[in-house]
C-alpha positions as CSV (number, residue, x, y, z in Angstrom):
1,M,2.7,26.5,13.8
2,S,-1.2,25.6,15.6
3,M,-2.2,21.5,15.6
4,T,-4.8,22.4,13.4
5,C,-1.9,23.8,10.6
6,R,0.3,20.5,10.9
7,I,-2.0,18.3,10.5
8,F,-3.6,20.7,7.1
9,S,-0.2,20.3,5.7
10,I,0.8,17.0,6.9
11,A,-2.4,15.9,4.6
12,L,-1.5,18.2,1.5
13,L,1.8,16.5,1.1
14,V,0.2,13.3,1.6
15,F,-2.0,14.5,-0.9
16,L,0.2,15.2,-3.4
17,A,3.3,12.7,-3.3
18,S,-0.3,10.5,-4.0
19,A,-1.3,12.5,-6.9
20,C,2.9,13.1,-8.1
21,G,3.5,8.8,-8.0
22,R,-0.3,8.2,-10.4
23,S,0.1,6.9,-14.5
24,E,-2.4,6.3,-16.0
25,P,-3.2,3.5,-16.8
26,T,-1.2,1.8,-19.8
27,V,-2.5,1.8,-23.6
28,S,-2.4,-1.7,-24.8
29,F,-1.9,-2.9,-28.9
30,S,-3.8,-5.8,-28.7
31,K,-6.4,-5.3,-26.0
32,D,-7.5,-1.7,-27.0
33,V,-5.8,-0.3,-30.1
34,R,-6.1,-2.8,-32.7
35,P,-9.6,-3.7,-31.8
36,V,-9.9,0.4,-32.7
37,L,-8.0,-0.1,-36.0
38,E,-8.8,-2.8,-37.8
39,S,-12.7,-1.7,-36.9
40,R,-12.3,1.6,-37.7
41,C,-9.5,1.4,-39.9
42,G,-9.0,-2.3,-42.1
43,E,-11.1,-2.4,-44.1
44,C,-10.0,0.1,-46.6
45,H,-6.6,-0.5,-45.4
46,T,-5.9,-4.2,-46.8
47,P,-4.5,-5.0,-49.7
48,G,-6.9,-3.9,-53.6
49,N,-8.6,-1.6,-51.3
50,P,-8.7,2.0,-52.0
51,G,-6.5,3.4,-48.8
52,Y,-3.9,0.5,-48.8
53,E,-3.5,1.0,-52.9
54,A,-3.1,4.9,-52.0
55,S,-1.1,4.9,-49.8
56,Q,1.1,1.0,-48.7
57,L,-0.2,1.2,-45.2
58,S,-1.6,-2.6,-43.7
59,F,-3.1,-2.3,-39.9
60,A,-2.7,-6.0,-40.7
61,S,-0.1,-6.4,-37.3
62,Y,1.2,-4.4,-35.0
63,E,5.1,-4.4,-37.8
64,S,3.3,-3.3,-40.5
65,L,1.4,-0.8,-38.7
66,M,5.2,0.5,-37.8
67,K,6.4,0.3,-41.1
68,G,4.1,2.9,-42.1
69,T,3.7,3.9,-45.7
70,Q,5.5,4.3,-49.3
71,Y,6.4,7.6,-47.7
72,G,7.5,6.6,-43.9
73,P,6.1,6.0,-40.7
74,V,2.8,7.1,-39.3
75,V,3.8,6.3,-35.6
76,I,7.0,8.4,-34.1
77,A,6.1,6.4,-30.5
78,G,5.8,8.8,-27.5
79,D,5.7,12.0,-30.1
80,S,1.5,12.1,-30.7
81,A,1.5,15.3,-31.9
82,S,3.9,14.6,-34.9
83,S,2.7,11.2,-35.6
84,N,0.2,11.0,-39.1
85,L,-1.6,8.4,-37.8
86,V,-2.9,11.1,-34.6
87,V,-2.6,13.8,-36.9
88,L,-4.7,12.3,-39.2
89,I,-8.0,10.5,-37.2
90,E,-7.8,14.2,-34.9
91,G,-8.2,15.7,-38.1
92,R,-5.1,18.5,-37.9
93,A,-4.2,17.4,-41.3
94,D,-6.7,19.0,-44.5
95,P,-10.5,18.5,-43.4
96,S,-10.4,15.6,-46.3
97,I,-7.8,13.4,-46.0
98,K,-9.3,13.2,-42.0
99,M,-9.4,9.5,-41.3
100,P,-11.5,7.4,-41.3
101,H,-13.0,9.5,-44.9
102,A,-16.4,11.3,-45.0
103,G,-19.5,9.1,-45.1
104,A,-17.4,6.0,-43.1
105,P,-18.1,5.1,-39.6
106,Q,-16.0,7.8,-37.4
107,M,-13.9,7.3,-34.3
108,S,-15.4,8.2,-30.3
109,A,-13.6,10.6,-29.1
110,S,-12.4,8.2,-26.3
111,E,-11.1,5.7,-29.1
112,I,-8.7,8.7,-31.2
113,E,-7.5,9.4,-27.3
114,T,-7.0,5.4,-26.6
115,I,-4.9,5.2,-30.1
116,H,-3.3,9.6,-28.9
117,R,-2.6,8.2,-25.1
118,W,-0.9,4.4,-26.6
119,V,1.4,6.9,-28.8
120,E,2.4,8.1,-26.1
121,Q,3.4,5.9,-24.4
122,G,5.5,4.4,-26.5
123,A,3.5,3.2,-29.1
124,K,4.3,0.2,-27.8
125,N,3.4,-3.8,-29.4
126,N,1.4,-5.6,-26.2
């Protein structure tokens, strides 16, 4: 093996090793997720308002979010594909129940991705 091939091989191995060791930044509930939920969902999902009255889902605290609705949990830690919160904000459910509802300010792609990543990372109270 020529010297150039050896150097290239070593460089490639170093690059692959460093790329495999990278992890995405940790999403914080208090710094990243809660502000989005409060600004996009909080008004409707407080006692006396339609979202809360229909589902009993409150975004007032981590505990109330993780409690879920009268029908069960909306967050399954580590499983965004099955978490109803993510399903509803990504619009994977029936369009008539996409959250936030039509007319309300919609979440940006980056806000949705933040919540998606938080759930995938274990939906921690951090």
